N, C-alpha and C positions, 0 to 999 in steps of 0.2 A: 431585486426580482421577485419577481412570483409565478403562480403559475398565467395569470392573464397575460403577463409580458413573452410569455411563453406559447401562446397560441398562434402565431405567424409561423414558430419553426415546426410545431405539430402539425401545423395542416401540409405542411412542405414534404412528408414523407408519405413516401408515392407507396409503401407496401411490398418494398422489393425483397426482403428479408436480407440483405446482406450484412445485416447487423448480427445475423448467429454465425455467420462462413466467416473461416477465414481468407483473406485476399490471396486469390493464388493458391493453394492448397498442393502441400505434395501426392500425399494422398486424400479419398474418399473416406479411408478408416477416421484420419483423423483433420478434418473438414471443420470441425465443432467449433467454434471460438467462445460460444456464452453458456458458463455452464449451468447456470439456473435453467434454458430452457433445454441444456442436454438433459439433465437431469429429467427434469417436470414431464419433456418431450408436449408440451403445451405453448402454444402461441403467447399469448399473456402474459409468460415466464418472462418472452426474449423484453429489448428494449421496443421494439415495433410495436409490440402487444402493451408495453408498460405506456408508451405514449399515448397509446387510444385508451387507453383508462384514466389515465391523467386529464385529456380533455373529456372525457364522458364525466369523470368526477367533476371535474371542476363547471360544465354545465349543466348540471343537478341531470345527467342525462341516468346514469345509475349510483349507486349506493354502496359502500364502504363495506362489502359482505367481507365474511371471512376467508372465502375464497380468493380473494381478489385481495385483501389487505398479503394474504401468504406469497401471493405471486409478486409486489411489490420487495416485500421484504427478505424473502430468501435468496435476492439478489445480493453479491459482495460485494458490489461495488466497484466491479475491475475495471472501467470502463472499455474494455476490449469493444461495446458495438460501437465507440464512438469513433476509434480510429477506424473500424469495419467501414462504418457509415461515413466516414468523411473521405476514405477512400474513392467514393463514389459520386457520393452528393455536398462532398466541399461542407462549409459549416452554415448550410441551408438549416438542416434539422439539431443536428447538435443533441443526441437523446438521452445523454450523460445529465447536462442541464438539465431536462426538462425533468428527469429522474429525482433530482435534488429537490428540485421545485416542490412536487408531486408528494416526498416524505416530507420535507417540512410543512406541506398543506395538512398530512395526514396527521403529526405530529401534534400538530396546533388544533387540528378536532379530537385528539384522543386517542388516534386510532390505528397506534402502534401495538404491537406483542408485547405483552406483558413480559415476559423475558427481559427486549430489550430495552422496553422504557425502567425496569429496575435497575440495568448497569446503569442508564443513563440518570437516574437518583442517584445511586453510588458514585459516580462522577461527581457529579453535585457534593456529596457529602464528604468525601476522601480523595478527590482528585485522580482517582483512579476506577477503572468498569468493576476489581475486585481487591482486596485487600485495604488495609487503613495505613492511613497517612504514615502514622509516628512510625509502619514497618517498613515504608520505604526502600532506605539505606541500609536495611540488615546484611545486604550482601556484600558492602564496604566495609565491614568490622574489620579493625585488625590494621587494615590496605594504606592508613595515612595520607589518603587522598587531601589535598589542598580546600577548604569550605573557599567555594565562589560567594555565597553570601559574603562573607566576610576578608575575603582577601582578591587583588584580582587576578586575572588567569590569560592568557594567552586562548585558550581554548576549553568552551565550556561545553561540558562533555554530557548529553541527556540520556538516561538510561534505555525511561520507556518501562508502561506499565507491566507488558508481557513477562519480560525477563525481571523486571527488578520483582517481583512477586514468586515468580517459579524458581524456587533452588534447585529445579534441575537446570537449569540455564545459568547461573550464578557462575560455575567453573570457567566458564567462556567471556561471561564478565571479567571477573576477574586474570584471564589470560587475555586482554585487551587490554587494562589496566598495563598488565608487566611489560607489553610489548609497548605503549605510552612512556613509562619511567624510562625503559633502554634506550628510545631515542631521544631523551631528555625532550620529552614538549611539558611547557609550561600549561597544565593542566587542570581543572577540579570541578563538582559535581556539586548542585541546590541540597544534595542530599533530602531529607521530608520534605524540603521547600518546591521540591521537584513536582509541578502536576503534569497529567496526562496533554497530552500535545492538543486537544479536544476535536483531532481530526473524528474519533471516532462518535459522540457528541453531533458533529455536521449530517454525518453522513447517514445517520438512523434519522435527520432530520430537525435536530434537536440547536437552533440558530441560538437561542440564548446562554445555552449553558455552552455552548461550543464556545462562543465571545469571549465568554465571563474567563474558562480555561487560559485559552488563548493571550488575551491580553496579561492575563495573569503574569503566564509565562515571556512574553512579549516584557512585559515590566523589569524581568529578573534577567531578562539577556543582557538589556539595557544596562542596568545597577552593577552590572560584572564586568564591563567594560572589556568584556573578552571580544577577538577577533573573527574568531573560527566559532560556531554551534558545530559540535559532530554528533550525529546523530546514531546512536546502536540499532535502534529499531527503524525498520524499513517503513511501519504504520506513524511514525513521529515525522522521519525522514519527507516522504512525503506530502503530510499536513504542513509543515514547515515552507515547502516553495510550492504546495498545486492550495490549500483548503488559507492559509493565511493571504494571501492578497485576495481570495474573495470577499474575507472577512474585514479588509481594508487595516489588516495588523500590520506594522512595520518590525522585523529583527531587527532594529540599526541598520550599523552600516556592515552585519558580520557575514562571513561567508559562510553558509549552508552545507556542508558534507557530510557522506555518510560513512562511516568507518572505511568500507573497500575501497573510496576514492582516496582519501585521508591518506591509509596505510599503502598504498599504490602508490602515492606522493611521496611519502618516507624511503621505501624503497627505490625510488629512480633518483633522490637525490640523496642517496647514498648515508642519510641518517640512521637507517634502519637496515640488519643485514643480520638475513636468515637464511638457515641452510634446510631445507626441504628435500624429502626424497619420498616417494609414495608409490604406491602401483594400482593397476586396476584402471578397466575405464569408465570414465565417469561424465555424467551431462549435467549442463548445469542450467538450472530452472529459473526463469526470468520472473519473479513474483511482480507482483501488478503495481502496488507501492513501490518498489526499488525500480521498475522499468518503468511504463507508459504514467503508470499513475505521479510518477517523479517531476516531472516535466513541466517548468516554473510557469505557473496561467499570469498573465497580466492582464488586470480589469482593465476594462474597453467601457465609455462611458457616450458614445456616438448612438448614431437613432440609423434605423434602416429608410432608405427612401425609397419610393417605387420612381422608374425610369418608364416613362412611356406609360404610365397605367399599367404595366406586367412585370417585368421585374424590378426585386426588393436589394436592394444595393446600401454598403455601410458609407455614411458623409465621410467616414474620418477612417484612416489604416485602422485595420484591428489582425492582433497576431491570433491568430488558429493555432492550437493543439492537434496533432497528430499523432502522438506518442511515438514520433521518435527519437526526440534529443533525452530520454532515459537514463539514467543508469544502468548503460550494459556492459560496458567493456573493463572497468573496473574490477569488477569478481573476476571476469576471465583472464583478465590480467595475472591477478596474483592467483590464481590457481594453475597458470601454465608459469610459475615460479614453482612449482613442488615438480621433481625430477622425478621421472617415470610413471605417473599420470598420463592415461589416455582419454584426451578432450576427443566427447563426442556433441553434437549438437541434437536436440531435440528436432522434429520437424514443423512442430508452433515454437516458434522462438523469438525472443529482443521483443519487439511492438506487436508480434503476433502469439504473444504465447497464451497458454491454455492455464486462467486461475486453477488455486487450488481448491476454491470453494470456502477458507477455513474462518475467513478475517468477517470482519463490521459485524461480529454476533453471529454467522451463521450457522459456523460448528454448535453455538450453544442454545440456537432459538431450531434449527433445520438440520438437525445432527446428519441424517440420510444425506439432503445434498449435500452436506461440504465431504463425506465419504465418499459418496458416489463420484464427485468433482477428482478426489485423490487418485482412487481407483483408475479413474481415468486419464491422469497422469501417470500414474506406477506403468499400465498399459504400455503409451506411449515409449517410456524408460527400458521398456523393456524389446520393444520391438526394434531399438537403436543399437542393443548390444550391451546398454548401460548396464554397470554393476550397481555403480553409486550414484545417485539422485541428490545433485548439492544444491540448495537454498541459504540464498543472504539474508535472508527474513526467518528470524524464529520462531513467528506464529505459523507461518508456512509449512516452515520443517515439522515444528510436531501435527500438525496437521496430517502431512503424509506420510509423517512415522508411524501412528496411530495406526492410520489406513493399512500399511502396507503389514502392520504386527497382524491386522482381523482381517487380510486376505493371505496370511503365509508367502507373501513377495517375496519373489527372488532378491529383488535390488533393494539396496538399501539407501536409507535416507539420512543425510547428514548436514548439520549446520554447518555455514562453508567456516567460519572459523576455529569451528573444532576440529574441522579436518584438517587445517592450519598448523595447528595445535599438535595433533597427533602426524603431524611429518615432519616437525623437526627436529633434527640431528641433534643429540646431545653434544658431537663436539666441534658442532656450529659456532 
């Protein structure tokens, strides 16, 4: 697909601005859904604005000015615009796919911010946006985890770049390993042969780099003979389910699960027993990659045909993603197992969740935008009386925790598995 293939969809945009707002919001205060538009207060930063820019750029009506480039790459690719647009326009516009193609064209033309292009260069060289490949598995030293490159395993554990290289995250990685061993799960890791999923390179616009990384991992998954691919990283989980099908990468016949889903399964099956108790009012934040962006993408190779020279319809059935089938329940079910927690919901939740703005290189390239989006979420958490804001994404947790520290927010931000570990009773 290319920008040329998206022209029909771009022309269907009726400038309704629904891509900027929550469908049926609970309040005006928390009615925004697009973090880049919320922060910039500029239409060009919204999906509607970006598809107009994409059209103008493709038709040589505008140039890639610095401001235009910023309006494109300050977007965290959260996919909220897609969900909101489809609630009104169905699959006529699909702005997210257009933005993906726009970024790919800008990357091909060398019009990507230097910070992001440098991250992709590092991905090519080291298989991660930061850190060295031979240091990827330092967190696992002394844990005696099976080497999936040499032994067959039932479950192949993918760590993800963010947690593998952040020493602050190593304790929760080791906690996850401890739980897997307690449940007697036959699992292994690929150690330093694990690479980034390729999702980051794809979303920035570098298709060939994404393709190479995805193929490397798909080959390793196949050789491992694993039955389940277990993702710790929300970003990798999203890539396996939503990006790999776009790249035509098949992960053998494995089940792709996030750790929240897998551990909830183990608890339901009685293979794992945890006595957990904690106190406080907790709100769960649906991160984009664990939520609407984790809905499985099914490629479609049909064509649009025009009926009576008016409406264009598909010639064969096509699955349309609305963001409804993300991983929303498993994290909440895990939290509900902690005795004493008072669970409350944010106003914007599930497929209508507001993005924290911290991923896809936004935090590194546009830190003010990432901070502003996170501060908005902290305000929302405060408004419902939450004492703790919990995330199933370590990337989101890190961004929101840093924002809370900067603003002296009364809300504590916690990674879901950190909270579970802190809740386990010693006599359980």
